[in-house]
C-alpha atoms as one frame of an Amber mdcrd trajectory, in Angstrom:
protein
   0.287   8.508 -16.166  -2.825   8.283 -17.182  -5.247   5.702 -15.266  -8.619
   4.272 -15.593 -10.883   1.402 -13.975 -10.406  -2.373 -15.113 -13.392  -2.678
 -17.704 -15.161  -5.560 -15.891 -15.783  -2.722 -12.244 -15.671   0.814 -12.453
 -14.674   1.188 -16.266 -13.375   5.160 -15.713 -11.693   6.727 -13.405 -14.521
   8.016 -11.852 -16.047   5.779 -12.179 -12.978   4.190  -9.640 -13.852   6.787
  -7.994 -17.437   7.589  -7.305 -17.750   3.387  -6.976 -14.773   2.755  -4.580
 -13.325   5.196  -2.273 -16.412   7.418  -1.371 -17.991   3.769  -0.075 -15.051
   4.571   2.595 -13.887   6.441   5.470 -13.724   9.740   4.692  -9.803   9.919
   5.943  -9.749   6.952   4.167 -11.266   9.151   1.276  -9.177  11.487   1.030
  -6.186   8.926   0.831  -7.171   7.245  -1.797  -8.494  10.374  -3.705  -4.871
  12.482  -3.685  -2.760   9.096  -4.473  -5.217   9.063  -7.988  -4.789  12.549
  -8.656  -1.444  12.212  -8.328  -1.041   9.804 -10.833  -2.865  10.782 -12.894
  -1.013  13.929 -13.640   2.010  12.809 -13.952   2.678  11.158 -18.111   2.797
   7.929 -19.116   1.337   5.745 -19.927  -2.608   4.408 -18.775  -2.838   1.820
 -15.861  -5.721   0.462 -15.128  -6.465   0.372 -11.715  -9.208  -3.242  -9.821
  -9.503  -3.429  -6.840 -10.900  -6.400  -4.771 -12.047  -5.334  -1.095 -10.611
  -2.477   0.370  -7.276  -2.922  -1.811  -6.828  -1.771  -5.019  -4.568  -2.825
  -7.658  -2.785  -2.102 -10.477  -1.901  -3.305 -13.848  -1.043  -2.471 -17.007
  -3.279  -3.762 -19.644  -7.324  -3.605 -19.099  -9.085  -6.693 -18.309 -12.210
  -6.907 -19.642 -14.716  -9.708 -18.409 -14.808 -11.579 -15.084 -12.724 -14.855
 -17.091  -9.715 -12.748 -18.357  -6.705 -12.724 -16.215  -4.082 -10.279 -15.506
  -1.328 -10.922 -12.964  -1.682  -6.575 -10.907   2.276  -5.178 -10.773   1.361
  -3.748  -7.571  -1.090  -3.184  -4.895  -2.308  -0.386  -2.626  -4.332  -0.176
   0.210  -4.305   2.298   2.096  -4.850   1.591   6.604  -4.737   3.251   9.610
  -1.157   4.208  10.320  -2.239   3.543  14.222  -5.083   1.762  15.330  -8.095
   3.451  16.152  -6.805   5.979  14.758  -7.763   8.346  11.640  -4.093   9.325
  10.097  -4.196   7.026   7.553  -1.150   5.727   5.628  -0.896   3.692   1.920
   0.324   0.100   2.516   2.047  -0.617  -0.982   2.905  -3.993  -1.668   5.597
  -4.739  -5.686   7.623  -7.433  -6.138  11.362  -7.534  -5.417  13.367  -6.711
  -7.999  17.027  -8.624  -8.542  18.808  -7.001 -11.148  16.813  -6.099 -13.724
  13.980  -8.787 -13.330  11.113  -8.650 -10.376  11.401 -11.963  -8.300   8.339
 -13.563  -6.965   8.707 -11.600  -3.381   6.458  -9.462  -2.763   8.093  -5.897
  -1.336   5.115  -4.635   1.784   5.701  -1.263   2.249   3.848   1.596   4.565
   4.285   4.993   3.240   2.411   8.461   3.871   3.161  10.241   0.683   1.347
  10.168  -2.073   3.442  11.447  -4.262   6.455   8.695  -3.156   3.740   6.132
  -3.674   3.644   7.167  -6.923   7.170   6.571  -7.994   6.913   2.677  -6.361
   4.367   2.235  -9.165   6.408   3.715 -12.061   9.361   2.057 -10.941   6.852
  -1.356 -10.304   4.800  -0.961 -13.516   8.246  -0.975 -15.863   8.611  -4.376
 -14.948   4.806  -4.885 -15.532   5.155  -7.719 -17.855   8.573  -9.391 -16.811
   7.540 -13.141 -16.191   9.805 -12.651 -12.253  12.476 -14.838 -11.400  11.900
 -17.807  -9.528  14.671 -19.042  -6.993
């Protein structure tokens, strides 16, 4: 699934990696790059990646200006698995699915494998355009 940075932020995949990921500590940068490379290698539609603080937010369409809004279908942050350690994991947030529709509840998972995170992102992409089921 080719990735692009949102037009109002990083514009291209390289802009995202160079502008966002390289500003991070070495272990975190490696995990971010590993995830983006794994996602970029999968076939499928384009995924747009924006950032907020240290988190990446994944959308199914581009946002071309600051006033344009799209609801991300997933969020991924790279965090230390153990405080004061140099081992990092992916903290992934996706909406819980009930039947065939996502809900308003977000599920949080800590994962170490980039390919597993890519699988979750691909699954979540399928529900990106479906309005959430309200309780």
